PyMOL CGO cylinders between C-alpha atoms (Angstrom):
from pymol import cmd
from pymol.cgo import CYLINDER

trace = [
    CYLINDER, 92.33, 119.55, 119.29, 93.82, 116.15, 118.81, 0.3, 1, 1, 1, 1, 1, 1,
    CYLINDER, 93.82, 116.15, 118.81, 97.42, 115.37, 119.62, 0.3, 1, 1, 1, 1, 1, 1,
    CYLINDER, 97.42, 115.37, 119.62, 99.45, 113.86, 116.91, 0.3, 1, 1, 1, 1, 1, 1,
    CYLINDER, 99.45, 113.86, 116.91, 101.93, 111.02, 117.72, 0.3, 1, 1, 1, 1, 1, 1,
    CYLINDER, 101.93, 111.02, 117.72, 105.07, 109.79, 115.86, 0.3, 1, 1, 1, 1, 1, 1,
    CYLINDER, 105.07, 109.79, 115.86, 104.95, 106.46, 114.20, 0.3, 1, 1, 1, 1, 1, 1,
    CYLINDER, 104.95, 106.46, 114.20, 107.50, 105.21, 116.65, 0.3, 1, 1, 1, 1, 1, 1,
    CYLINDER, 107.50, 105.21, 116.65, 105.21, 105.75, 119.49, 0.3, 1, 1, 1, 1, 1, 1,
    CYLINDER, 105.21, 105.75, 119.49, 102.32, 104.15, 117.72, 0.3, 1, 1, 1, 1, 1, 1,
    CYLINDER, 102.32, 104.15, 117.72, 104.59, 101.18, 116.83, 0.3, 1, 1, 1, 1, 1, 1,
    CYLINDER, 104.59, 101.18, 116.83, 105.93, 100.87, 120.32, 0.3, 1, 1, 1, 1, 1, 1,
    CYLINDER, 105.93, 100.87, 120.32, 102.48, 100.98, 122.08, 0.3, 1, 1, 1, 1, 1, 1,
    CYLINDER, 102.48, 100.98, 122.08, 100.88, 98.43, 119.67, 0.3, 1, 1, 1, 1, 1, 1,
    CYLINDER, 100.88, 98.43, 119.67, 103.83, 96.24, 119.99, 0.3, 1, 1, 1, 1, 1, 1,
    CYLINDER, 103.83, 96.24, 119.99, 103.61, 96.22, 123.80, 0.3, 1, 1, 1, 1, 1, 1,
    CYLINDER, 103.61, 96.22, 123.80, 100.06, 95.29, 123.59, 0.3, 1, 1, 1, 1, 1, 1,
    CYLINDER, 100.06, 95.29, 123.59, 100.00, 92.81, 120.77, 0.3, 1, 1, 1, 1, 1, 1,
    CYLINDER, 100.00, 92.81, 120.77, 103.34, 91.07, 121.20, 0.3, 1, 1, 1, 1, 1, 1,
    CYLINDER, 103.34, 91.07, 121.20, 104.36, 91.76, 124.86, 0.3, 1, 1, 1, 1, 1, 1,
    CYLINDER, 104.36, 91.76, 124.86, 100.86, 91.08, 126.08, 0.3, 1, 1, 1, 1, 1, 1,
    CYLINDER, 100.86, 91.08, 126.08, 100.73, 94.17, 128.29, 0.3, 1, 1, 1, 1, 1, 1,
    CYLINDER, 100.73, 94.17, 128.29, 97.26, 95.53, 129.11, 0.3, 1, 1, 1, 1, 1, 1,
    CYLINDER, 97.26, 95.53, 129.11, 95.89, 98.51, 127.02, 0.3, 1, 1, 1, 1, 1, 1,
    CYLINDER, 95.89, 98.51, 127.02, 95.23, 100.44, 130.30, 0.3, 1, 1, 1, 1, 1, 1,
    CYLINDER, 95.23, 100.44, 130.30, 98.85, 100.16, 131.57, 0.3, 1, 1, 1, 1, 1, 1,
    CYLINDER, 98.85, 100.16, 131.57, 100.47, 100.95, 128.18, 0.3, 1, 1, 1, 1, 1, 1,
    CYLINDER, 100.47, 100.95, 128.18, 98.24, 104.00, 127.75, 0.3, 1, 1, 1, 1, 1, 1,
    CYLINDER, 98.24, 104.00, 127.75, 98.94, 105.40, 131.09, 0.3, 1, 1, 1, 1, 1, 1,
    CYLINDER, 98.94, 105.40, 131.09, 102.66, 104.75, 130.82, 0.3, 1, 1, 1, 1, 1, 1,
    CYLINDER, 102.66, 104.75, 130.82, 102.78, 106.47, 127.46, 0.3, 1, 1, 1, 1, 1, 1,
    CYLINDER, 102.78, 106.47, 127.46, 100.18, 109.22, 128.38, 0.3, 1, 1, 1, 1, 1, 1,
    CYLINDER, 100.18, 109.22, 128.38, 97.91, 108.16, 125.39, 0.3, 1, 1, 1, 1, 1, 1,
    CYLINDER, 97.91, 108.16, 125.39, 94.27, 107.93, 125.56, 0.3, 1, 1, 1, 1, 1, 1,
    CYLINDER, 94.27, 107.93, 125.56, 92.99, 104.36, 125.73, 0.3, 1, 1, 1, 1, 1, 1,
    CYLINDER, 92.99, 104.36, 125.73, 90.55, 104.76, 122.77, 0.3, 1, 1, 1, 1, 1, 1,
    CYLINDER, 90.55, 104.76, 122.77, 93.45, 106.22, 120.73, 0.3, 1, 1, 1, 1, 1, 1,
    CYLINDER, 93.45, 106.22, 120.73, 95.56, 103.06, 121.55, 0.3, 1, 1, 1, 1, 1, 1,
    CYLINDER, 95.56, 103.06, 121.55, 92.63, 100.87, 120.63, 0.3, 1, 1, 1, 1, 1, 1,
    CYLINDER, 92.63, 100.87, 120.63, 92.29, 102.51, 117.18, 0.3, 1, 1, 1, 1, 1, 1,
    CYLINDER, 92.29, 102.51, 117.18, 96.11, 101.95, 116.64, 0.3, 1, 1, 1, 1, 1, 1,
    CYLINDER, 96.11, 101.95, 116.64, 95.72, 98.26, 117.55, 0.3, 1, 1, 1, 1, 1, 1,
    CYLINDER, 95.72, 98.26, 117.55, 92.75, 98.04, 115.25, 0.3, 1, 1, 1, 1, 1, 1,
    CYLINDER, 92.75, 98.04, 115.25, 94.68, 99.57, 112.50, 0.3, 1, 1, 1, 1, 1, 1,
    CYLINDER, 94.68, 99.57, 112.50, 97.81, 97.31, 113.06, 0.3, 1, 1, 1, 1, 1, 1,
    CYLINDER, 97.81, 97.31, 113.06, 95.49, 94.13, 112.95, 0.3, 1, 1, 1, 1, 1, 1,
    CYLINDER, 95.49, 94.13, 112.95, 93.98, 95.26, 109.65, 0.3, 1, 1, 1, 1, 1, 1,
    CYLINDER, 93.98, 95.26, 109.65, 97.42, 96.12, 108.13, 0.3, 1, 1, 1, 1, 1, 1,
    CYLINDER, 97.42, 96.12, 108.13, 98.57, 92.62, 109.18, 0.3, 1, 1, 1, 1, 1, 1,
    CYLINDER, 98.57, 92.62, 109.18, 95.49, 91.01, 107.56, 0.3, 1, 1, 1, 1, 1, 1,
    CYLINDER, 95.49, 91.01, 107.56, 96.05, 92.93, 104.37, 0.3, 1, 1, 1, 1, 1, 1,
    CYLINDER, 96.05, 92.93, 104.37, 99.87, 92.27, 104.30, 0.3, 1, 1, 1, 1, 1, 1,
    CYLINDER, 99.87, 92.27, 104.30, 99.17, 88.67, 105.08, 0.3, 1, 1, 1, 1, 1, 1,
    CYLINDER, 99.17, 88.67, 105.08, 96.89, 88.12, 102.18, 0.3, 1, 1, 1, 1, 1, 1,
    CYLINDER, 96.89, 88.12, 102.18, 99.36, 89.52, 99.70, 0.3, 1, 1, 1, 1, 1, 1,
    CYLINDER, 99.36, 89.52, 99.70, 102.03, 87.18, 101.04, 0.3, 1, 1, 1, 1, 1, 1,
    CYLINDER, 102.03, 87.18, 101.04, 99.75, 84.19, 100.79, 0.3, 1, 1, 1, 1, 1, 1,
    CYLINDER, 99.75, 84.19, 100.79, 98.82, 85.10, 97.28, 0.3, 1, 1, 1, 1, 1, 1,
    CYLINDER, 98.82, 85.10, 97.28, 102.41, 85.51, 96.26, 0.3, 1, 1, 1, 1, 1, 1,
    CYLINDER, 102.41, 85.51, 96.26, 103.32, 82.23, 97.81, 0.3, 1, 1, 1, 1, 1, 1,
    CYLINDER, 103.32, 82.23, 97.81, 100.48, 80.37, 96.16, 0.3, 1, 1, 1, 1, 1, 1,
    CYLINDER, 100.48, 80.37, 96.16, 101.89, 81.73, 92.72, 0.3, 1, 1, 1, 1, 1, 1,
    CYLINDER, 101.89, 81.73, 92.72, 105.38, 80.56, 93.57, 0.3, 1, 1, 1, 1, 1, 1,
    CYLINDER, 105.38, 80.56, 93.57, 104.03, 77.09, 94.60, 0.3, 1, 1, 1, 1, 1, 1,
    CYLINDER, 104.03, 77.09, 94.60, 102.32, 76.76, 91.11, 0.3, 1, 1, 1, 1, 1, 1,
    CYLINDER, 102.32, 76.76, 91.11, 105.57, 77.80, 89.45, 0.3, 1, 1, 1, 1, 1, 1,
    CYLINDER, 105.57, 77.80, 89.45, 107.57, 75.34, 91.36, 0.3, 1, 1, 1, 1, 1, 1,
    CYLINDER, 107.57, 75.34, 91.36, 105.02, 72.53, 90.87, 0.3, 1, 1, 1, 1, 1, 1,
    CYLINDER, 105.02, 72.53, 90.87, 105.15, 72.98, 87.08, 0.3, 1, 1, 1, 1, 1, 1,
    CYLINDER, 105.15, 72.98, 87.08, 108.87, 72.93, 87.22, 0.3, 1, 1, 1, 1, 1, 1,
    CYLINDER, 108.87, 72.93, 87.22, 108.84, 69.79, 89.09, 0.3, 1, 1, 1, 1, 1, 1,
    CYLINDER, 108.84, 69.79, 89.09, 106.40, 68.13, 86.67, 0.3, 1, 1, 1, 1, 1, 1,
    CYLINDER, 106.40, 68.13, 86.67, 108.72, 69.00, 83.78, 0.3, 1, 1, 1, 1, 1, 1,
    CYLINDER, 108.72, 69.00, 83.78, 111.64, 67.50, 85.54, 0.3, 1, 1, 1, 1, 1, 1,
    CYLINDER, 111.64, 67.50, 85.54, 109.70, 64.44, 86.24, 0.3, 1, 1, 1, 1, 1, 1,
    CYLINDER, 109.70, 64.44, 86.24, 108.84, 63.88, 82.64, 0.3, 1, 1, 1, 1, 1, 1,
    CYLINDER, 108.84, 63.88, 82.64, 112.38, 64.54, 81.48, 0.3, 1, 1, 1, 1, 1, 1,
    CYLINDER, 112.38, 64.54, 81.48, 113.77, 62.05, 83.98, 0.3, 1, 1, 1, 1, 1, 1,
    CYLINDER, 113.77, 62.05, 83.98, 111.30, 59.50, 82.76, 0.3, 1, 1, 1, 1, 1, 1,
    CYLINDER, 111.30, 59.50, 82.76, 112.34, 60.05, 79.20, 0.3, 1, 1, 1, 1, 1, 1,
    CYLINDER, 112.34, 60.05, 79.20, 116.03, 59.76, 80.06, 0.3, 1, 1, 1, 1, 1, 1,
    CYLINDER, 116.03, 59.76, 80.06, 115.46, 56.60, 82.17, 0.3, 1, 1, 1, 1, 1, 1,
    CYLINDER, 115.46, 56.60, 82.17, 113.63, 55.01, 79.11, 0.3, 1, 1, 1, 1, 1, 1,
    CYLINDER, 113.63, 55.01, 79.11, 116.64, 55.78, 76.82, 0.3, 1, 1, 1, 1, 1, 1,
    CYLINDER, 116.64, 55.78, 76.82, 119.06, 54.08, 79.35, 0.3, 1, 1, 1, 1, 1, 1,
    CYLINDER, 119.06, 54.08, 79.35, 117.15, 50.75, 79.32, 0.3, 1, 1, 1, 1, 1, 1,
]
cmd.load_cgo(trace, "trace")
C-alpha cells in the first residue's frame, strides 16, 4: 500500500533538491521518503513549471502587442501635433 504525503512535504522536498541543491539521496533519507517517490515529485514540479511558464510567456506576448499598438498610436498623435505647431 502506498503512503500519502502532504503537499507541504512534497513542496519542501522538491524545493530542497531543485533550489537548495541538496542531493536526492540525502533529502529522501532525511524525510524518510523513497528516492523514486521524490524523483517523481521533482519531475511533476518541473512539468508544472514548464506549463506555467508557457502561460506566462503567452500573456506577456499579448501585453507586449497591446503596448506596442498604444505606442504606435501615441507616435502618430505626437507627429500630428508637431505638424500643427510648425
